[in-house]
MMTF fields as JSON, N, C-alpha, C and O atoms, coordinates in Angstrom:
{
  "mmtfVersion": "1.0.0",
  "mmtfProducer": "UNKNOWN",
  "numBonds": 383,
  "numAtoms": 384,
  "numGroups": 96,
  "numChains": 1,
  "numModels": 1,
  "chainsPerModel": [1],
  "groupsPerChain": [96],
  "chainIdList": ["A"],
  "bondAtomList": [4, 2, 8, 6, 12, 10, 16, 14, 20, 18, 24, 22, 28, 26, 32, 30, 36, 34, 40, 38, 44, 42, 48, 46, 52, 50, 56, 54, 60, 58, 64, 62, 68, 66, 72, 70, 76, 74, 80, 78, 84, 82, 88, 86, 92, 90, 96, 94, 100, 98, 104, 102, 108, 106, 112, 110, 116, 114, 120, 118, 124, 122, 128, 126, 132, 130, 136, 134, 140, 138, 144, 142, 148, 146, 152, 150, 156, 154, 160, 158, 164, 162, 168, 166, 172, 170, 176, 174, 180, 178, 184, 182, 188, 186, 192, 190, 196, 194, 200, 198, 204, 202, 208, 206, 212, 210, 216, 214, 220, 218, 224, 222, 228, 226, 232, 230, 236, 234, 240, 238, 244, 242, 248, 246, 252, 250, 256, 254, 260, 258, 264, 262, 268, 266, 272, 270, 276, 274, 280, 278, 284, 282, 288, 286, 292, 290, 296, 294, 300, 298, 304, 302, 308, 306, 312, 310, 316, 314, 320, 318, 324, 322, 328, 326, 332, 330, 336, 334, 340, 338, 344, 342, 348, 346, 352, 350, 356, 354, 360, 358, 364, 362, 368, 366, 372, 370, 376, 374, 380, 378],
  "bondOrderList": [1, 1, 1, 1, 1, 1, 1, 1, 1, 1, 1, 1, 1, 1, 1, 1, 1, 1, 1, 1, 1, 1, 1, 1, 1, 1, 1, 1, 1, 1, 1, 1, 1, 1, 1, 1, 1, 1, 1, 1, 1, 1, 1, 1, 1, 1, 1, 1, 1, 1, 1, 1, 1, 1, 1, 1, 1, 1, 1, 1, 1, 1, 1, 1, 1, 1, 1, 1, 1, 1, 1, 1, 1, 1, 1, 1, 1, 1, 1, 1, 1, 1, 1, 1, 1, 1, 1, 1, 1, 1, 1, 1, 1, 1, 1],
  "groupList": [{"groupName": "MET", "atomNameList": ["N", "CA", "C", "O"], "elementList": ["N", "C", "C", "O"], "formalChargeList": [0, 0, 0, 0], "bondAtomList": [1, 0, 2, 1, 3, 2], "bondOrderList": [1, 1, 2], "singleLetterCode": "M", "chemCompType": "L-PEPTIDE LINKING"}, {"groupName": "ALA", "atomNameList": ["N", "CA", "C", "O"], "elementList": ["N", "C", "C", "O"], "formalChargeList": [0, 0, 0, 0], "bondAtomList": [1, 0, 2, 1, 3, 2], "bondOrderList": [1, 1, 2], "singleLetterCode": "A", "chemCompType": "L-PEPTIDE LINKING"}, {"groupName": "GLU", "atomNameList": ["N", "CA", "C", "O"], "elementList": ["N", "C", "C", "O"], "formalChargeList": [0, 0, 0, 0], "bondAtomList": [1, 0, 2, 1, 3, 2], "bondOrderList": [1, 1, 2], "singleLetterCode": "E", "chemCompType": "L-PEPTIDE LINKING"}, {"groupName": "VAL", "atomNameList": ["N", "CA", "C", "O"], "elementList": ["N", "C", "C", "O"], "formalChargeList": [0, 0, 0, 0], "bondAtomList": [1, 0, 2, 1, 3, 2], "bondOrderList": [1, 1, 2], "singleLetterCode": "V", "chemCompType": "L-PEPTIDE LINKING"}, {"groupName": "LYS", "atomNameList": ["N", "CA", "C", "O"], "elementList": ["N", "C", "C", "O"], "formalChargeList": [0, 0, 0, 0], "bondAtomList": [1, 0, 2, 1, 3, 2], "bondOrderList": [1, 1, 2], "singleLetterCode": "K", "chemCompType": "L-PEPTIDE LINKING"}, {"groupName": "ASP", "atomNameList": ["N", "CA", "C", "O"], "elementList": ["N", "C", "C", "O"], "formalChargeList": [0, 0, 0, 0], "bondAtomList": [1, 0, 2, 1, 3, 2], "bondOrderList": [1, 1, 2], "singleLetterCode": "D", "chemCompType": "L-PEPTIDE LINKING"}, {"groupName": "LEU", "atomNameList": ["N", "CA", "C", "O"], "elementList": ["N", "C", "C", "O"], "formalChargeList": [0, 0, 0, 0], "bondAtomList": [1, 0, 2, 1, 3, 2], "bondOrderList": [1, 1, 2], "singleLetterCode": "L", "chemCompType": "L-PEPTIDE LINKING"}, {"groupName": "PHE", "atomNameList": ["N", "CA", "C", "O"], "elementList": ["N", "C", "C", "O"], "formalChargeList": [0, 0, 0, 0], "bondAtomList": [1, 0, 2, 1, 3, 2], "bondOrderList": [1, 1, 2], "singleLetterCode": "F", "chemCompType": "L-PEPTIDE LINKING"}, {"groupName": "ASN", "atomNameList": ["N", "CA", "C", "O"], "elementList": ["N", "C", "C", "O"], "formalChargeList": [0, 0, 0, 0], "bondAtomList": [1, 0, 2, 1, 3, 2], "bondOrderList": [1, 1, 2], "singleLetterCode": "N", "chemCompType": "L-PEPTIDE LINKING"}, {"groupName": "SER", "atomNameList": ["N", "CA", "C", "O"], "elementList": ["N", "C", "C", "O"], "formalChargeList": [0, 0, 0, 0], "bondAtomList": [1, 0, 2, 1, 3, 2], "bondOrderList": [1, 1, 2], "singleLetterCode": "S", "chemCompType": "L-PEPTIDE LINKING"}, {"groupName": "ILE", "atomNameList": ["N", "CA", "C", "O"], "elementList": ["N", "C", "C", "O"], "formalChargeList": [0, 0, 0, 0], "bondAtomList": [1, 0, 2, 1, 3, 2], "bondOrderList": [1, 1, 2], "singleLetterCode": "I", "chemCompType": "L-PEPTIDE LINKING"}, {"groupName": "ARG", "atomNameList": ["N", "CA", "C", "O"], "elementList": ["N", "C", "C", "O"], "formalChargeList": [0, 0, 0, 0], "bondAtomList": [1, 0, 2, 1, 3, 2], "bondOrderList": [1, 1, 2], "singleLetterCode": "R", "chemCompType": "L-PEPTIDE LINKING"}, {"groupName": "GLN", "atomNameList": ["N", "CA", "C", "O"], "elementList": ["N", "C", "C", "O"], "formalChargeList": [0, 0, 0, 0], "bondAtomList": [1, 0, 2, 1, 3, 2], "bondOrderList": [1, 1, 2], "singleLetterCode": "Q", "chemCompType": "L-PEPTIDE LINKING"}, {"groupName": "GLY", "atomNameList": ["N", "CA", "C", "O"], "elementList": ["N", "C", "C", "O"], "formalChargeList": [0, 0, 0, 0], "bondAtomList": [1, 0, 2, 1, 3, 2], "bondOrderList": [1, 1, 2], "singleLetterCode": "G", "chemCompType": "PEPTIDE LINKING"}, {"groupName": "HIS", "atomNameList": ["N", "CA", "C", "O"], "elementList": ["N", "C", "C", "O"], "formalChargeList": [0, 0, 0, 0], "bondAtomList": [1, 0, 2, 1, 3, 2], "bondOrderList": [1, 1, 2], "singleLetterCode": "H", "chemCompType": "L-PEPTIDE LINKING"}, {"groupName": "THR", "atomNameList": ["N", "CA", "C", "O"], "elementList": ["N", "C", "C", "O"], "formalChargeList": [0, 0, 0, 0], "bondAtomList": [1, 0, 2, 1, 3, 2], "bondOrderList": [1, 1, 2], "singleLetterCode": "T", "chemCompType": "L-PEPTIDE LINKING"}, {"groupName": "PRO", "atomNameList": ["N", "CA", "C", "O"], "elementList": ["N", "C", "C", "O"], "formalChargeList": [0, 0, 0, 0], "bondAtomList": [1, 0, 2, 1, 3, 2], "bondOrderList": [1, 1, 2], "singleLetterCode": "P", "chemCompType": "L-PEPTIDE LINKING"}, {"groupName": "TYR", "atomNameList": ["N", "CA", "C", "O"], "elementList": ["N", "C", "C", "O"], "formalChargeList": [0, 0, 0, 0], "bondAtomList": [1, 0, 2, 1, 3, 2], "bondOrderList": [1, 1, 2], "singleLetterCode": "Y", "chemCompType": "L-PEPTIDE LINKING"}, {"groupName": "TRP", "atomNameList": ["N", "CA", "C", "O"], "elementList": ["N", "C", "C", "O"], "formalChargeList": [0, 0, 0, 0], "bondAtomList": [1, 0, 2, 1, 3, 2], "bondOrderList": [1, 1, 2], "singleLetterCode": "W", "chemCompType": "L-PEPTIDE LINKING"}],
  "groupTypeList": [0, 1, 2, 3, 4, 0, 5, 1, 4, 0, 6, 1, 7, 1, 8, 5, 3, 1, 2, 9, 10, 11, 12, 1, 4, 11, 13, 2, 7, 1, 1, 3, 14, 15, 16, 2, 0, 10, 1, 2, 17, 4, 15, 11, 13, 11, 16, 3, 13, 15, 11, 4, 1, 5, 15, 4, 12, 1, 3, 15, 3, 11, 17, 9, 16, 5, 3, 6, 1, 1, 7, 4, 1, 15, 13, 16, 13, 18, 12, 1, 11, 0, 8, 5, 1, 6, 11, 2, 18, 6, 13, 12, 11, 15, 6, 1],
  "groupIdList": [1, 2, 3, 4, 5, 6, 7, 8, 9, 10, 11, 12, 13, 14, 15, 16, 17, 18, 19, 20, 21, 22, 23, 24, 25, 26, 27, 28, 29, 30, 31, 32, 33, 34, 35, 36, 37, 38, 39, 40, 41, 42, 43, 44, 45, 46, 47, 48, 49, 50, 51, 52, 53, 54, 55, 56, 57, 58, 59, 60, 61, 62, 63, 64, 65, 66, 67, 68, 69, 70, 71, 72, 73, 74, 75, 76, 77, 78, 79, 80, 81, 82, 83, 84, 85, 86, 87, 88, 89, 90, 91, 92, 93, 94, 95, 96],
  "secStructList": [7, 7, 7, 7, 7, 7, 7, 6, 6, 6, 2, 2, 2, 2, 6, 6, 6, 2, 2, 2, 2, 2, 2, 2, 2, 2, 6, 7, 7, 7, 7, 7, 7, 7, 2, 2, 2, 2, 6, 6, 6, 7, 7, 7, 1, 7, 7, 6, 6, 7, 1, 7, 1, 1, 7, 7, 7, 7, 7, 7, 7, 7, 7, 7, 2, 2, 2, 2, 2, 2, 2, 6, 6, 1, 7, 1, 7, 2, 2, 2, 2, 2, 2, 2, 2, 2, 2, 2, 2, 2, 2, 1, 1, 7, 7, 7],
  "xCoordList": [-10.447, -10.501, -9.544, -9.942, -8.535, -7.548, -7.87, -8.67, -7.211, -8.306, -7.224, -6.135, -8.26, -7.802, -7.371, -7.827, -6.205, -6.43, -7.084, -7.359, -7.393, -8.033, -8.388, -8.705, -8.177, -8.36, -10.013, -10.837, -10.47, -11.578, -11.553, -10.914, -11.933, -12.699, -12.552, -13.178, -11.251, -11.933, -13.299, -14.331, -12.975, -13.584, -15.135, -16.0, -15.536, -16.579, -17.504, -18.675, -16.314, -16.625, -17.247, -18.135, -16.283, -16.655, -18.626, -19.512, -18.842, -20.191, -21.069, -22.218, -20.444, -22.176, -22.102, -22.504, -21.332, -21.439, -22.322, -23.279, -21.941, -22.609, -23.443, -23.962, -24.171, -25.721, -26.173, -27.045, -26.233, -26.498, -27.169, -28.274, -26.105, -26.441, -27.92, -29.112, -27.121, -28.736, -29.963, -30.945, -30.095, -31.342, -31.645, -32.437, -31.048, -30.654, -31.979, -33.08, -31.785, -31.757, -33.379, -34.218, -33.75, -34.813, -36.087, -37.268, -34.534, -36.4, -36.079, -36.513, -35.734, -35.23, -34.63, -33.951, -34.368, -34.108, -32.572, -32.431, -31.407, -29.931, -29.436, -29.793, -28.133, -27.155, -26.967, -27.397, -26.167, -25.474, -24.232, -23.824, -23.521, -21.383, -21.343, -21.612, -20.851, -20.139, -18.964, -18.437, -18.383, -17.269, -15.673, -14.679, -16.307, -15.324, -15.64, -14.987, -16.629, -16.434, -15.361, -14.479, -16.06, -15.608, -13.495, -12.718, -13.251, -11.976, -11.416, -10.652, -11.423, -11.706, -11.402, -10.829, -11.643, -11.209, -10.312, -9.269, -10.379, -10.079, -7.608, -6.759, -7.515, -5.719, -5.661, -6.358, -4.332, -3.591, -2.579, -1.724, -2.318, -1.329, -0.954, -1.743, -0.113, -0.487, -0.66, -0.284, -1.227, -1.485, 0.354, 1.546, -0.075, 1.332, 2.295, 1.741, 2.902, 3.556, 3.552, 4.019, 2.929, 2.948, 3.967, 3.744, 4.786, 5.606, 6.562, 6.66, 7.919, 8.602, 10.266, 10.792, 10.946, 12.53, 12.709, 12.246, 12.901, 13.961, 13.375, 13.638, 12.623, 11.315, 12.796, 13.664, 12.214, 12.652, 12.284, 11.172, 13.952, 13.257, 12.894, 13.453, 12.387, 11.388, 13.106, 13.746, 13.257, 14.332, 13.816, 12.791, 14.899, 15.014, 16.038, 16.934, 16.439, 17.669, 17.515, 16.524, 18.129, 18.353, 19.096, 20.272, 18.027, 19.099, 19.381, 18.347, 20.269, 20.145, 19.126, 18.54, 18.028, 16.999, 17.718, 16.863, 18.513, 18.577, 18.66, 17.885, 19.191, 19.691, 18.125, 17.884, 17.089, 16.114, 15.068, 14.08, 15.2, 14.32, 14.054, 13.04, 16.173, 15.946, 15.612, 14.712, 15.892, 15.339, 13.15, 12.635, 12.646, 11.827, 11.046, 9.818, 11.976, 11.61, 11.89, 11.691, 12.371, 11.942, 10.576, 10.419, 9.533, 7.937, 8.422, 9.392, 6.76, 7.283, 8.041, 8.59, 7.809, 8.972, 10.693, 11.613, 10.68, 12.059, 12.486, 13.706, 11.664, 12.369, 12.975, 13.679, 12.843, 13.189, 14.847, 16.02, 14.45, 15.7, 16.641, 17.745, 16.487, 17.303, 17.843, 18.976, 17.365, 17.586, 18.634, 19.769, 18.581, 19.047, 20.218, 21.075, 20.437, 21.635, 22.981, 24.131, 21.736, 22.539, 23.002, 24.22, 22.769, 23.079, 24.124, 25.153, 24.015, 25.089, 26.391, 27.506, 26.307, 27.502, 27.293, 27.468, 27.001, 27.693, 28.15, 28.992, 28.214, 28.802, 30.193, 31.055, 30.463, 31.696, 32.744, 33.868, 32.471, 33.193, 33.011, 31.924, 34.683, 34.964, 34.668, 35.587, 33.514, 33.209, 33.973, 33.947, 34.832, 36.078, 35.123, 35.577],
  "yCoordList": [-10.02, -8.256, -8.349, -8.61, -8.062, -7.414, -7.238, -6.334, -8.349, -6.725, -5.841, -5.924, -4.469, -3.612, -3.894, -4.776, -2.746, -3.291, -1.673, -1.061, -0.875, -0.101, 0.029, -0.841, 1.365, 1.49, 1.594, 1.265, 1.881, 2.23, 3.029, 2.782, 4.369, 5.177, 5.463, 6.328, 4.122, 3.927, 3.377, 3.701, 2.1, 0.677, 1.46, 1.199, 2.584, 2.688, 3.93, 4.303, 4.314, 5.315, 3.914, 3.986, 2.78, 2.254, 1.694, 1.883, 1.202, 0.655, 1.629, 1.481, 2.763, 4.319, 3.512, 2.394, 4.563, 4.422, 2.685, 2.782, 1.681, 0.823, 0.792, -0.238, 1.148, 1.082, 2.08, 1.736, 3.486, 4.384, 3.358, 3.586, 2.225, 2.46, 1.538, 1.839, 0.13, -0.55, 0.471, 0.356, 1.121, 2.349, 2.84, 2.227, 3.843, 3.231, 2.15, 2.564, 1.491, 0.316, 0.439, 0.738, 0.35, 0.341, 0.825, 0.616, 2.196, 3.025, 4.443, 5.595, 4.183, 5.16, 5.92, 5.707, 7.048, 8.406, 7.635, 6.429, 8.745, 7.764, 8.462, 9.633, 7.999, 9.388, 10.034, 9.521, 11.543, 11.768, 11.96, 12.813, 11.338, 11.399, 12.725, 12.829, 13.395, 14.838, 14.445, 14.008, 14.479, 14.732, 14.59, 13.864, 15.995, 16.36, 15.795, 16.028, 14.76, 13.662, 12.43, 11.989, 11.979, 10.88, 11.011, 10.065, 12.361, 12.721, 13.009, 13.964, 12.804, 13.059, 11.235, 11.167, 10.199, 8.982, 8.793, 8.218, 9.05, 8.583, 8.389, 9.019, 7.481, 7.816, 7.313, 6.392, 8.084, 7.582, 7.095, 7.602, 5.518, 5.162, 3.454, 2.568, 3.272, 2.348, 2.315, 3.118, 1.402, 1.04, 1.218, 1.346, 1.165, 1.203, 0.048, -0.546, -0.174, -1.449, -2.584, -3.721, -1.99, -3.389, -2.908, -2.696, -2.937, -1.603, -2.388, -2.504, -3.418, -3.534, -3.553, -3.535, -3.583, -3.039, -3.078, -1.958, -3.362, -3.833, -3.434, -4.102, -2.45, -1.928, -0.995, -0.169, -1.896, -0.874, 0.334, 0.815, 1.243, 2.925, 3.095, 2.114, 3.648, 4.152, 5.073, 5.982, 4.695, 6.242, 6.102, 5.54, 6.854, 7.03, 6.354, 6.21, 5.798, 5.178, 4.961, 4.258, 5.27, 4.811, 3.928, 3.724, 3.156, 1.965, 1.74, 1.943, 1.356, 0.954, 0.691, 0.116, 0.769, 0.332, -1.582, -2.213, -2.175, -3.603, -3.59, -4.43, -3.062, -4.322, -3.836, -4.792, -2.897, -3.444, -3.842, -4.092, -3.983, -5.206, -6.343, -7.01, -6.588, -8.313, -8.35, -9.189, -7.653, -7.973, -8.09, -9.176, -7.493, -7.493, -8.234, -8.144, -9.367, -10.302, -11.586, -12.755, -11.197, -12.543, -12.637, -13.589, -11.845, -12.027, -11.169, -10.733, -11.357, -11.109, -11.495, -12.531, -10.169, -10.313, -9.771, -10.1, -8.717, -8.604, -7.751, -7.602, -7.047, -6.219, -6.474, -5.594, -7.62, -8.198, -9.301, -8.934, -10.289, -10.123, -9.114, -9.279, -8.281, -6.843, -6.99, -7.464, -6.739, -6.408, -7.458, -7.039, -9.053, -9.888, -9.521, -9.186, -9.498, -9.455, -7.55, -7.229, -7.119, -5.864, -6.477, -6.501, -7.038, -7.504, -8.246, -8.076, -9.718, -10.441, -9.591, -9.882, -8.602, -8.013, -6.693, -5.683, -6.41, -6.122, -6.771, -6.221, -8.065, -9.356, -9.592, -9.987, -9.353, -9.758, -8.753, -9.116, -7.539, -6.422, -5.488, -5.278, -4.726, -3.768, -2.661, -1.847, -2.252, -0.558, 0.156, -0.181, 1.239, 2.181, 2.941, 3.796],
  "zCoordList": [1.884, 2.092, 4.014, 5.149, 3.555, 4.727, 5.507, 5.749, 6.628, 8.535, 8.26, 7.691, 9.192, 9.412, 10.976, 11.704, 11.352, 12.487, 13.258, 12.225, 14.231, 14.002, 15.909, 16.719, 16.048, 17.973, 18.636, 17.782, 19.621, 19.592, 19.136, 18.114, 19.129, 19.115, 16.997, 16.384, 16.164, 14.969, 15.083, 14.496, 16.335, 15.953, 16.181, 15.345, 17.512, 16.977, 16.433, 16.485, 15.907, 14.476, 13.111, 12.261, 13.474, 12.118, 12.548, 11.715, 13.598, 14.081, 14.332, 14.747, 14.044, 13.819, 12.859, 12.538, 12.376, 10.63, 9.943, 9.176, 10.26, 9.964, 10.65, 10.22, 11.573, 11.776, 11.49, 10.693, 11.592, 10.357, 8.689, 8.196, 8.092, 6.628, 7.248, 7.177, 7.955, 8.162, 8.699, 7.965, 9.431, 9.743, 8.255, 7.54, 7.884, 6.168, 5.58, 5.217, 5.59, 4.752, 5.585, 4.735, 6.409, 6.915, 7.044, 7.324, 6.411, 6.115, 7.514, 7.498, 7.929, 9.088, 8.938, 7.934, 9.49, 10.029, 9.682, 9.479, 9.675, 10.26, 10.505, 10.377, 11.081, 11.461, 10.387, 9.355, 10.298, 9.442, 9.557, 10.345, 8.928, 9.002, 7.436, 6.239, 8.501, 6.978, 6.898, 7.922, 5.926, 5.052, 6.015, 6.027, 6.88, 8.287, 8.963, 9.98, 9.186, 10.512, 10.399, 11.136, 8.642, 8.585, 7.87, 7.744, 7.602, 7.324, 9.211, 9.069, 10.16, 11.042, 11.557, 12.644, 11.066, 11.574, 10.307, 10.617, 9.186, 7.781, 7.777, 8.408, 6.959, 7.074, 6.272, 5.847, 5.658, 4.47, 4.608, 5.334, 3.679, 4.036, 4.357, 4.029, 4.794, 5.764, 6.924, 7.778, 7.024, 8.916, 10.17, 9.889, 10.891, 11.342, 11.929, 12.855, 11.792, 12.228, 10.994, 11.064, 9.904, 8.556, 6.872, 5.68, 7.568, 7.112, 7.863, 9.084, 6.041, 6.409, 6.324, 5.212, 7.334, 7.924, 6.205, 5.992, 5.465, 4.411, 3.177, 2.178, 3.092, 1.229, 0.869, 1.15, 0.066, -1.526, -1.715, -1.495, -2.451, -2.148, -3.635, -4.126, -4.489, -5.92, -6.698, -6.169, -7.432, -8.238, -9.46, -9.846, -10.181, -11.3, -11.995, -11.163, -13.201, -14.026, -14.944, -15.142, -15.853, -17.805, -18.0, -17.699, -18.762, -19.279, -20.215, -20.851, -21.04, -22.538, -22.973, -22.056, -24.434, -25.029, -24.825, -24.205, -25.052, -25.358, -23.645, -23.189, -22.898, -21.676, -20.891, -20.154, -20.74, -20.939, -21.35, -20.659, -22.932, -23.595, -23.234, -23.03, -23.134, -22.756, -21.634, -21.602, -19.877, -19.113, -19.585, -19.32, -19.914, -20.249, -20.805, -20.784, -21.582, -22.65, -21.566, -21.898, -20.253, -19.541, -18.964, -18.199, -19.163, -18.397, -16.815, -16.194, -16.766, -15.466, -13.958, -13.584, -13.274, -12.373, -12.401, -11.653, -13.702, -14.946, -13.765, -13.708, -12.638, -12.08, -10.962, -10.467, -10.382, -9.243, -10.195, -10.14, -10.764, -11.429, -11.671, -11.153, -12.224, -12.676, -11.157, -11.078, -10.244, -9.246, -8.894, -9.122, -8.267, -8.655, -9.169, -8.351, -10.076, -11.455, -10.481, -10.179, -10.493, -10.064, -8.659, -8.837, -7.245, -5.985, -6.245, -5.592, -7.784, -7.607, -8.327, -7.896, -9.353, -9.401, -8.445, -9.127, -7.197, -5.666, -5.245, -4.535, -5.14, -4.492, -4.97, -4.184, -6.305, -6.815, -7.003, -7.35, -6.805, -6.554, -5.335, -4.797, -4.8, -4.236, -4.221, -4.303, -4.13, -4.014, -3.309, -2.125, -3.605, -2.94, -1.949, -1.189]
}
């Protein structure tokens, strides 16, 4: 499992939840964590600072069936090979 970076507040909350689970397993009364409490600490998306500078962009493009079939026939990684082919084509041309 990937290591998750947590600030002090999030780490304290995670430790509190872990202790509650241990208490419940021992048959003791455990602290209750409401959905509102959890939502306060839960974040969506990638952790800050993990996004690469050279990210790709999602687009919708329509290709001819024969072109798409030819790239897909090359097996897994066909999208990357299509990207490389387009990059090579751009390198051979001067765009206005």
